[in-house]
N, C-alpha and C positions, 0 to 999 in steps of 0.2 A: 504493500500499500503506499510505503513512503516513496518507492520509485514512481508509481502513477501519480503521487501528488506532486512531485517535482515536474512530471511532464503537464499535469493539470495546470500549474501555475502559468507557464508560458502561454498555454492555449487559451485560458480564461482571462488573462492580461490582454492578450491580443483583441478578442471579441468584446471585452469590456470597454476597451479604448476606442473601438470603431463605433460601438453603440453610443459611447459617451461624447462622440463628435456633436451629437444633438445638443449637449451641454455647452460645447464651444460656441454653436450658434446662438444658443440662449444668452451666453455671455456677450456675444457680439451686439445682438440687438438690445440688450440691457444696457450696455456701456456706450454704444455709439452716440446716443441721444445727449450724453453728458458733454462730449466734445462739440456735438452739432449745435447745441442750444444758443451759444452766444451768436452764432452765424444765423440760425433760424429766427431768433427775436428781431434781428434787423432786417432779413430778407422777407419775413411775412408779417412784421409787426406785431408779435405776440406779447399780450399782457400777461398778467399773473394767472388769470383763469385759462387762457389758451395755452400758456406754457405748461400748466399742470395737465391739461387734457391731452395735448401732444405727446406728452410723457406717458401719462396713465393709460391711453387708448390701447396701448400693448396689452395691458392686462385684460381689456374687454375682450380682444380677439383670442387671448390665451384661454379664457374661460369656454368659448366656443371650440377651440382646438382640444381641450381637455374632454369635453362632451363628445366630440367627433371621433377621438382617439379611444376612447372607452368602447364605443360601439364597433370601431374598426378592429381594434384588438381582439375583441370576443369573437367576431365573425370571420375575420380574415388573417389574424395572427399579428404577433408584435412587429415582425419583419416589415410587412407590407405598410402597416402604420408609420414606421420610421421613414420609409422611402417616400411617403405622401408628404411627410413633415419636411424632409430635404428639399423637395421640389417647390414647396410653398416658401420656404426660406429664400431660395434663389430668386424666384420670381418677384417677390415683394421687395427684396433688396433693390433690384433693378427699377421697380416702380417708384420707390422712394427717392432713388437718385434722380430721376427724370421728372418729378413732380413739379408742376409749374405754379401750384398755388397750395394754400393751406389744406383745403378741403380733400384734394387728391392725395396730399401727403399723409393726412390723418387715415384716410381710408386705406392707404398702402400700409402703414404702420399697424393698423388694426389687423390686416391679413398677415403681417409678419407676426403679430401676436398669436394667431392661429397656429402657425408652424412652431412657435415657441411652446405654446400650450400642449401640443400634442408630443413634443420631444420631452417636455419637463415630466410628463407623466410616463411615457413609454420608455424612455432610456433608463431611469432608475429601476422601473419594474422588470424590464427585459434582464438587466444585470443581476437583480435580486433573485430572479427565477432560474438563472443558469448558473449562479456561483455556488460552490459549496459553502456549507454553514461557516466552516473555520475561516473564510476569507470574504464572506459576503459584506460585512461592513466596509472593509477596505476597498472592494471592488465597486460597491456603490458610491463610495466616497470618490472614486475616479471620476465619476460624473461631475461632482463638485470641483475636482481638480480641473476638468477641461472647461467647465463655466469660468473659473477664474483665470485660466489661460486666454480663453476669449476676451475676457474684460481687460487683461493686461495688454495683450497685442492690439486690440482695438484702441486703447488709450495711447499707446505708442504711436500708431498710425495717425490717430487724431492730432497728437502732438506734432508730428512730423509735416502734417497738411496744413498747420495753423496759417502759415503765411503764403498759402498758395490762391489767394484771391477770395472774394466773396461767394464763390461757387465750391469752395473747398468741402463743405459739407456734402456735396453731391458725391465726391469721391469717397467720403467716409462710409456712405451708406452703399454705394454701387460695388465697392470691393467685397461685400458680403457674399457675392456669387461665386467667389474663389473656395471659400470653406464648405459652401452648400454643395457644391459639385463634388468635392472630395468625400463628403458625408454620404451622398447618394451612392457613389461608387463602392464605398467601403461596405454599406449595408448590404449591397449585392452578394458579398462574400460571407456573411455570417450566418449561422443556423437559426432556426426557429426556436422558440422557447419550449424546451421538453415539457413543461408543466402546461403549456397550451396545447401542445400535441396530445398528451395523454387525456386532457379534458375533451378532446375531439375524437377520442378512440383510436389514436394512432400511436400506440404504445412501441411498435417496432421502431418506427422513425425516431422517436424519443430515445429509445435504448441505444441507438447507434451514436446518437449526439452524446449521451451521458458516458458511453464507454470511452469516447475521445476525451472527455473531461477526466474521468477518474478510474477507468478499467471496469471489467466486466461485474465483479462484486459490487462496486460502487453503483453502478448501473441498476443491478438487480435490487438492491436495498432502497435506492432512491425511488424507483418506480413503485415499489411496495408501499413505501411511505406516502407518495403523493396520491396514489390510487384510493387511499383511505378516505382522503378529504376533497379531492377534486370531483366535482359533479360531471358526469358523462351523459346526462340526460338533456332536459330542456334548458333553454336559456333562463337564467335567474333573473326574475323581474327587479327592476331597480328599487321599487319599495322594499324588497327584502332587506336591503342595506340598514333601514330604520326600523327592523324588528328588534323587539327587547334583547334577543340573544346577542345581537351583534351591536347594539346601541353603545355600550361601553367603549369599544375599540374605536368605533366612528366617532364619538364625542373626543377621545383623546387625538385622534388624527386631525379633526377640524381645529381643536384647540391649539395644537402644536402649529399647524400651518398658519392661522391667524396670528399667533404670537411672534413667530418668525418674521412676519411682515411689520406688525404694529410695533415690534420692538424699536423701529425707527432707522435702522442701519442703512437701508436702501436710499434714504434721501441723502446720505453722504456719498454713496456712488452715482446717484443720478443727478444730484443738485451741487456737486462739488463747486462748479463755477459760480453758482449763485450764492453759496456760503461764503467763499473767498472774495467774491464781488463785494460783499456787505462789509467786509473788514478793509476794503481799499486795495486789494491785489489787482495786478494788471491782467489782461486776457492770457498772456503768455504764462504767467504764474499760475492762473486759474487751471489752465490745461496741464501744466507741469505737476500740479498736486494730483491730478487724476492718475498720472503715471505712477507717482510714489504709492498712491492708494492700492493700484493695481499690483504693484510689486509686493508690498506688504502682503496683500491678500494671497497671492500666490505661494509666498513662502509659509505662511501659516497654515495654508491647505495641505501642503505637503507634510507638515508636522501632524495635522488633524488625521491623515490617513494612517499614521503610525499609532495614533491615540485610540481611535474609535473602537477598535477591537481589543484594546488592552485596558483602558480606564474604564470603560463601559459608557453607555448612552446617557443614562440618567445623571451621573455626576458631571459629566460635561455640559449638560444643558443647564444644571443648577448653577456651576461656576459661571457659565456665559452670562445668565440673566442678572446674576448679582454684580459681575464685573461691568457690565454695560450700564447699570443703573448708576453706579459710582462715577464712572467716566463722563456720563452725560451731564451730571451737574458740574463737573469741571469744565466741559465744553460750553455750557450755557453761560458760565461766569465769564470765560475767555473771550466768547463772541461779544458778550455785552461789554467788556473792556477794548474791544477791537484789537485783540492781541494776536500777533502772528504765531504766538507758541500754541494756539489751539491747534495748528496742524499736528503737532506730537500726539495731542489726546485724541483727535480724529484717527490717526494711523493706529494708536493703541486700541481704539474701539474696533476699527477693522480687524485687528489681530485677535481680539478676544472672539469677535463673532466668527471669523474664519475658522477658528479651532474648536468652536463649539456648536452654537445654534445653526450655522450655515450647512455643514455637512450632517450633523447628527439629525436634524429634523427630516432630511431627505431619506436618510437610512431608516428612521423609525417608520415614516410613511409607507416606505416600500415594504416593511416587514411585519407590522402589527396586524394586519387585516388577515382573517381566515381565508384559505384558499378558495372556499365557496363563493365569497363575494369580493375577493381582492381587487379585481378590476374595477367593479362599480363603486367600491369603498374608496380606492385611491382616486378615482375621478372626484368623488365628493370632497376629499381632503384638498386636492390640487385645486379645484375649483375655488373652495374657500380661500386658498393661498392667494390666488390671483385676484379674487375680490378684495382682500385686505390689501393687496399691493396697489390696485388702483385708487382705493381710498386713501392710503398713505401718499402715493405720489401726486395724486389730484389735489389734495389738501394743503401740502406742505407749502407751495409758493403763496397760497392765500393765508395760511397761519403765519408763515415767515414775514410776509409784508405787513402784517398787523402786529405781531407779538415778537418778531426777531428771535433773540436768543432764547426767551421763555419757552419757545416751542420744546426745546430739549428737556425741560423739566417734565413735560408731559410723556416723553419717551422714557425717561427714568421711571416714572410711576408705572407705566405698562410693563416695564422690565421687572420690577418688583412683584407686581401682579402675576407675571409669567412664572417667576421662582416658585410662588405658592401653588400654582396650578400644576407645574411639574412635579413638586414635591408630594402633592396629594394624589395625582391621578396617573402619572406614568410609572410603569414597571420596568425594570431592568430586562433587556432582551439579548444582552450578550451572551453569545454561545447556544441560543436556542435556535432549533430549526424552524422554518416557515411553517411546518405542520404543528409544532409545539404551541403556535400562537392561537390555535383553535381552543386550548385549555386555558391559556393564559389571560386573554382579554375577552372571552365569550362566557356568557352566563348560561 
């Protein structure tokens, strides 16, 4: 078994990284707006309302993407869903780049959100379903790694394009066609999810894939375990997710998803320029700060990949929520003083988030739901996440325009509330198989 495990690692890492390229495109569409906003505000004359809506409309599309992905993944498989997400990413990137007005740009960004929503649900789900229990946390965290790579590379490109005229933002968006094409080609090479295949009565195809992952014994044991919990009969009605037996797991999933967004860190990613403009930084300095933030985010995500299967999910969530609440108080004070030293505390907040709430939330969402309702329940949780993201990013320019630094006191309060929620409701899942979740979170 040790020999097969070593073979497994290379194979699993390869297919996990390909699937996680959806995360890279997620990071691209998430970060590109930060560098483009200073140009868009001039090009289209955006006020605080439209600045928030142009940023947040990605989330509205992502909600549709999650709902579409759930249906696609159940009927046609995880792989075909990822292929469609890649195609939508590419087309929407070109459409945003060539938008002549605000209306078409927002519609195009909405469609980009559909691709983001599909990938945000399907990539971690696919990885969780195909990775062995011992490495599942790290492999799902690969998705978070590619998200932060997408953020960093996009921020670097945005910074490099900053002095290329008033249409620089068009290049920022249009270059998304390159990773979209690579993602599409890569997904063509990966296998279908064995758990989905078994659910469709195709155990032979699943067995062949599982043997590549861990050998014949691993394949037999995994198929036996999956077969106990995966329904091979009729399609599960969506309402089943909200039945009393599954409600505890769904409540935890929704709570984690909403908390990850309402904790406030994404305003630092999306509105870096706005925050630093308020303390008097130049446009060059505003975009340079996005590069620093992306770099720190990448470094701490690498650390998180090592921690998630060692330190455990729950302790990391608790440390993250408390750490952010303290840092936000310092950030609020320093912004109020218009101090450039706020940059260090913003970077520290990114560091705390990147090692805790960012990867661990996705890991938990991908693993806490019973096999019978995993796809539908994951959809509910991820839709909740995107709704929360829209509320956060839409309201921040309005709140910041009125309350300035005091806005961060609100996020500090949310983090304290999140700590209590995790302490009371979340159970440790480190080392448990996906099939074990049926007894852990189900009444």
